[in-house]
Structure formats: structure tokens, C-alpha cells
C-alpha positions in Angstrom: 17.8 21.8 2.2 14.4 20.3 1.6 12.3 19.5 4.7 9.0 18.8 3.0 7.8 18.7 -0.6 8.0 21.3 -3.2 4.9 22.8 -4.8 3.5 20.4 -7.4 3.8 23.0 -10.2 7.5 23.4 -9.6 8.7 19.8 -9.8 8.7 17.2 -12.5 6.2 14.4 -12.4 6.8 11.4 -10.0 9.6 13.2 -8.1 10.5 11.7 -4.8 12.2 13.8 -2.1 15.0 12.9 0.2 15.5 15.2 3.2 18.6 17.4 2.6 18.3 17.7 -1.1 18.9 21.1 -2.6 16.0 23.3 -3.7 15.6 26.7 -5.1 16.0 29.8 -3.0 12.7 31.1 -1.5 11.6 34.3 0.1 9.0 35.5 2.6 6.8 33.4 4.8 7.5 30.1 3.0 11.2 30.4 3.5 10.8 31.1 7.2 8.4 28.1 7.5 10.9 25.8 5.8 13.7 27.0 8.1 11.6 26.2 11.1 10.6 22.9 9.7 14.3 21.9 9.1 15.1 22.6 12.8 12.0 20.6 13.8 13.0 17.7 11.5 16.4 17.5 13.1 14.7 17.2 16.5 12.3 14.6 15.1 15.2 12.4 14.1 15.6 11.7 17.8 12.1 10.3 18.0 12.2 7.0 16.2 10.5 3.6 16.5 8.6 3.3 19.8 9.0 7.0 20.6 7.3 8.0 17.4 3.7 8.6 18.4 2.5 9.3 14.9 4.0 6.1 13.7 2.6 4.1 16.6 -0.9 5.5 16.0 -0.7 4.7 12.3 -0.7 1.0 13.2 -4.1 1.4 14.8 -5.5 3.1 11.8 -4.1 0.5 9.4 -5.5 -2.3 11.5 -8.9 -0.6 11.4 -8.8 -0.5 7.6 -7.8 -4.2 7.5 -10.5 -5.2 10.0 -13.1 -3.6 7.9 -11.9 -5.5 4.8 -10.0 -2.6 3.1 -6.7 -2.7 1.3 -5.0 0.6 2.2 -2.3 2.7 0.6 -0.2 5.0 2.8 1.3 8.0 1.0 4.5 9.4 2.4 6.5 12.4 1.1 10.0 11.1 1.5 11.7 7.9 0.5 13.2 7.2 3.9 9.8 7.8 5.6 8.1 5.3 3.3 10.7 2.7 4.0 10.7 3.5 7.8 6.9 3.2 8.0 6.7 0.0 6.0 9.4 -1.6 8.1 7.5 -0.7 11.3 4.2 -2.0 9.9 5.8 -5.3 8.9 6.8 -5.7 12.6 3.6 -4.7 14.2 0.8 -6.0 11.9 -0.4 -9.6 11.8 1.8 -12.1 10.1 -0.7 -12.8 7.4 -0.6 -9.1 6.3 1.8 -8.4 3.4 3.3 -4.9 3.5 5.7 -3.4 1.0 7.2 0.0 0.2 7.4 1.3 -3.3 9.4 4.5 -4.0 11.2 6.3 -6.8 14.3 4.3 -6.1 12.7 1.5 -8.2 12.4 1.7 -12.0 8.8 2.0 -13.2 8.6 -1.5 -14.4 9.7 -2.9 -11.0 7.2 -0.7 -9.2 4.4 -2.2 -11.2 5.7 -5.7 -10.8 5.9 -5.4 -7.0 2.3 -4.0 -6.9 1.1 -6.9 -9.0 2.8 -9.3 -6.6 1.3 -7.6 -3.6 -2.2 -7.8 -5.1 -2.1 -11.5 -4.7 -2.2 -11.2 -0.9 -5.7 -11.2 0.6 -4.5 -8.8 3.3 -2.2 -6.1 1.9 -0.8 -2.7 2.7 1.2 -0.5 0.3 3.4 2.3 1.6 4.6 4.6 -1.2 5.8 8.0 -2.1 4.2 10.3 -4.7 6.0 8.4 -7.4 2.6 6.5 -7.5 0.4 9.6 -7.2 0.2 9.6 -11.0 0.5 7.2 -13.9 -0.4 3.9 -12.2 -4.0 3.0 -11.7 -4.4 1.2 -8.4 -8.2 1.0 -8.1 -8.2 -2.8 -8.9 -6.1 -3.6 -5.9 -6.7 -1.0 -3.2 -9.7 0.8 -1.8 -8.4 3.1 1.0 -5.9 6.0 1.1 -4.1 7.3 4.1 -2.2 10.6 3.7 0.6 9.8 6.2 2.5 12.9 5.2 0.7 16.1 4.2 1.6 17.9 1.1 1.9 21.7 0.7 -0.4 21.4 -2.4 -4.1 20.3 -2.2 -3.8 19.0 -5.8 -1.3 16.4 -4.6 -3.9 15.0 -2.2 -6.5 14.8 -5.0 -4.0 13.0 -7.2 -3.2 10.5 -4.5 -6.9 9.7 -3.9 -7.5 9.6 -7.6 -5.3 6.6 -8.1 -7.9 4.6 -6.1 -11.1 6.5 -6.3 -11.8 6.2 -10.1 -13.6 4.2 -12.7 -13.0 0.5 -12.1 -13.1 0.7 -8.3 -15.4 -2.0 -7.0 -16.2 -0.2 -3.7 -19.1 2.2 -3.8 -17.1 4.5 -1.5 -13.3 4.7 -1.0 -12.1 5.4 2.5 -9.7 8.4 2.8 -7.8 9.4 5.9 -5.8 12.6 6.3 -3.4 12.0 9.1 -2.3 14.9 11.3 0.0 14.6 14.3 -1.7 17.0 16.8 1.6 17.2 18.7 3.7 17.5 15.6 4.7 21.1 14.8 5.7 20.2 11.2 2.2 18.8 10.5 0.6 21.8 12.0 2.5 24.3 9.8 1.8 22.3 6.6 -1.8 21.7 7.5 -2.4 25.5 7.9 -0.8 26.1 4.5 -2.9 23.3 3.0 -6.2 24.6 4.4 -5.4 28.2 3.2 -4.7 27.0 -0.3 -7.9 24.8 -0.2 -10.0 27.9 0.7 -8.4 30.0 -1.9 -9.0 27.5 -4.6 -12.7 27.2 -3.5 -13.3 30.9 -3.4 -11.5 31.7 -6.7 -12.6 28.8 -8.8 -15.7 27.4 -7.0 -14.0 24.0 -6.9 -13.3 22.0 -3.8 -10.3 19.6 -3.7 -10.5 16.6 -1.3 -8.7 18.1 1.7 -10.1 19.1 5.1 -11.7 22.5 5.3 -10.4 23.0 8.9 -8.3 21.2 11.5 -11.3 19.6 13.1 -11.8 17.4 10.1 -8.3 15.9 10.4 -7.4 12.8 12.4 
């Protein structure tokens, strides 16, 4: 069963993940990590809504973006997570803030239409999966990115931010937040893998991808 995302190189473009979907057999450390994550994910199912500290804290971060005049995108790894986060934000944010979820359950044309409709709202928040990490330029409507879920692959973070931080962006600087639940064991495991891959890419290719170099740089 899938607990978190597959490596980017191993999946087709714009794939969304639903927890419990089948994946290829793995060996070694990564298989052990995924088994541990599955057990943790089952425990995490018990912590929903008001008991979900990561979710509750995300409201604070989103409000900070909005207060500073930003229009944020929150990237989630799973379809249910995106829908869950969007539903919570709709309940907790001010009534004049428009919040929607866009996932791979929608055909591409409808995804684009919903984003265009959302862009008409002065205060807007988009919660989405990686179905929007490629192919749709969002720089005209959004200027902040929050990685609500971490990816195993640093390249995926770069692609997410690249949908906003690119030619045509009116902001001189895009705000990017990598969100890490310090009391969340799943986030801890994924973050360790992410940082190791980041360091390997930098040492091998001399190229830095936009992910934290250590845990002290993560909120």
C-alpha cells in the first residue's frame, strides 16, 4: 500500500495518490520506511479536525500569507488530504476568503476553469495535489507556495514552486514555506530522506534545489 508519494521518476506526470493504492515491491531501507509510515498513517487517522495539530497550525500560516497580501497555494500529496485541508480552511478562515481544492479527480479543463474562477476573488487560497505541479502556469494568480506535504523527491518541490516563481510573476519575490510537523514521525522520516537527496544532488551536480539544507530551516 502507498503511504506517501512514489519517486517522481517512477510515476507518470500529474499522478495523484490515494492512500492504499498498490505500488511496486521495494527492498531495503525504503521498504522499511514505508512499512513504518503505513503504521503511523493508521494511527494518524485517529487525529482528525481539532486534534490535528499540523492542520490547526496551517490556518495560522495561511492567515499570515493573507494578512501580508499574498495568494497562497498549498500542495498536498494525497487527494483526501487536499480535500480535508481545504474543508478545514473554509471553516476557519474569514468569510471573505475563497478556498477551493483542485485534484486529479477533475479533468484538466475543469481544473483550469476552477482556478480561473478562483482568481476573481481578492482573497483566495488554492489547495491542490501535484496534478498542478506541472503544466499549468499559476504565476498570474498566486504568489506564495506552502508545501503542506513533503515529497520524497526534491525535484517535486522545485516543480511546485516553479508553477508560481517564474516569468510573469508580478512579485519581486515569491514566498515559499516548507511545512514540517515536528511531532509528526511521518514528516520526520520524509524530511530526512529529502535532505539527504538534496545534499547528494548538490555534491554530485553542484546544483541546489529549493528544499531545506537541514531541519532547522523548516517550519
